[in-house]
C-alpha positions, 0 to 999 in steps of 0.5 A: 547766724540765727536771729534772737530766739524767743526765750533765752537758755536761762528762761528755757531752763527756769520756765515750769512748763519746760525744764523748771530748773533753778541754775546757779548764777555761774551756770547761768552766766556760762550758758548765756555767754555760750549762746549770746556770743554765737561761738562755734567752739566752747571749752569749759574747764570746770572743777568736779561737782560743777554740774557739767553733765546737767549744763551739757544736757540743758545745752543739748535740749535747748538746741534740739527744741529751739533751733530744730527749724533752723537746723532743718533748713540745712538738711535734705527733706525728711533728714534727721539731725543728731545731738551727739554726746561723746564720753570716755565709755559708753556708760558715761556717755549714757549718763549724759544722755540720761540727763537729757531724757530726764529734763525732757520726760520731766517737762510738761511740754517737751515730753510730748515730742518723744517718738522713740527711746532706746538705751543710747538714743532719744528721738523727737518728733521735730527731727532731733535725735540724741545719741550717746557714743563712747570715745572708742567709737567712730560711728559718728562719722557721716551724721548731720550734727549741729551740736557735738558735746565732748564730755571729759575730753581731757581724760579721753582714752581708748583701746585703739589710740591711748592718749591720742584718742581724744585728738583722733575722735575730735578730728573725726567728728568735728567735720560733722557740724560744717553743713550747719554753718554758723549754727554748728557748735562744738562743746568741750567740757572737762575737769582739767588734767595734764597739759597735753592732749586735744583738750589742753591744746584747744583750751590754750587756743581759746584762752589766747584770745586770738580766736573770736569763735571760741569761748573759754571758761575756767572756774573752780568748783566753789565758784560754780557750785555755791552749795558745796561746803567749805568743810568738804573742800578742805577735807579734799584738799587735805588729802592731796593738795596737788590733786585738789588743785586739779580736780576742784581748783580746775588747774591743768597740772604741770606735775603729771606725766605718763608712767611709761611710753606706749611705744614701750608697752607695744614693744613688749607685746608678743603678738605670736602668743596668748596666755601661756600654759605652765611650762615644765622647765619653769614649774616651781618658779612661777609667781601669782599676784592678786589685786582684790576689788576695793569697791564696786567700780574696782575689778578683782585681778590676777597676774602670773609671771616668771623669769626666763633668764633676765626677762620677766614673762607675763604668763596670764592675766585674769579678772574674777567675775562678780557672782553674787549681790545686786547687779550694780553692787555685785561682788566677787565670791571669795570662795571662787577666788580661793578655788581658782588659786588652788587650781592654778597652783596645782598646774603652776606650783607657784614659788609664792602668791602675794595678795594685796592687804585689802580684805585678804587676811582670811584668804591668806589664813585659809590657803597658807597650809597648802600655798606659800602665800603672803600679804603685801602691804601696799604703802607709799614706799612699797608701791613706788618700789613696785612701779619703779621695778616695772618701769625699769623692765619696760625701759630696759626691754626686759618684759614680755606681755601678750595681746591683752587689750584691756590690761596693756591699755591700763598700763599705757594709761598709767600716770605719774604724779610728781610731788614737791617733796620729790616723791611720786605716785602712780594712778590710773590716770583718768580719775577712775579705777582703771589700774586694776591689772597694772597693780596685780602686775606690779605686785608680781614684779615686786615679789619676783624681783625679791625672789629671783636668783638674778641680781636686780641690777643685772636685770635692768641691762640694755646692751652693755649699759646700765640704765637703772641709774640713768632714769630720772624719778 
């Protein structure tokens, strides 16, 4: 345990020559407890807009600047130490790192320490290196890390391990702090999500009170952030009370579960093929579904399917590349989308093309003379029906995918929210727009089921046993 530092983290934050920040009372309380308590592990379950990224940046900067000499006692001569921020994507990790960069560059004293700055690192002359890593990376192994910061760990997913990504990453990197003894710290912060996964497990351990080395904080947005208005919170609550309780109330959900098991998705993948060209025997019986982008964070995706007897075959996934506008606000060229639809129709002779209703009326009108195309109105009932049919296909083993890491991972990540009314809804599962491919697939499944010559009840037969009636929704 290190002796008392010359300034507390609150003083470090407020000093005009250091960070020059005015912390909210609850933020200061959390940060002071973290350092004064000499905790090895901290688990912060905080509501959205609580300033989690800023708080983690303050912790990182304070550790690197105030404890550098203590850390060096645990290193070989000339060896550097790493303050690592791990997030669900490299872009999110870079946002966390950017918070540190902004704090140090804005400090009259600390900015003099900067030696080198890249997109994913910041090196200081005192031997500290700040580094950003995505959740899909294992490159943190072997680093000397006195401080690991896991950002939004409750939502940690990657293409290798799905919902196990958070656990595997934590297990891989947590030993990095061991060489620093009592100085080594791990900070896990996130808005809560479901009652499973590494963040939930560590939260339960810390909240039990049985582990003196663990700090636990659970605080809703309004308790941490006094600037957020009651009107805003009430508006968010009125949209979806249960989701509000999770995202802003900082409560772990009992009403969420995975849409379909990862093992069923893996079992559906035919690893002996890629996307399929049009097959002569199925020409005229293919279906195309498109899911338009609904904002800059969304992707414009398409999916082509056909039935081979009772089996739904996914022939091709496609994503349109934004081609006009500023880089951060680039949009998909609708003319290119329409040209692609014509091109594919000439190859597959689609039985029907379906478009999500979002901003599609003009495209439908322009293509209707040459392609049988219609608008799909995504309502709560139609979306439930589409995803119900998709789920039944997976449960019955009557769907064939191909190795498309992004699409298949998005399917694995889908989360079902069960309402007290008995209704349920499907989302990307991580609070981000990550259901673009599944949405296109669900649209294709819905229209193909409607038009198929096979009775849907016959499609969902496993052996001789009907399973559709056995699924508990």
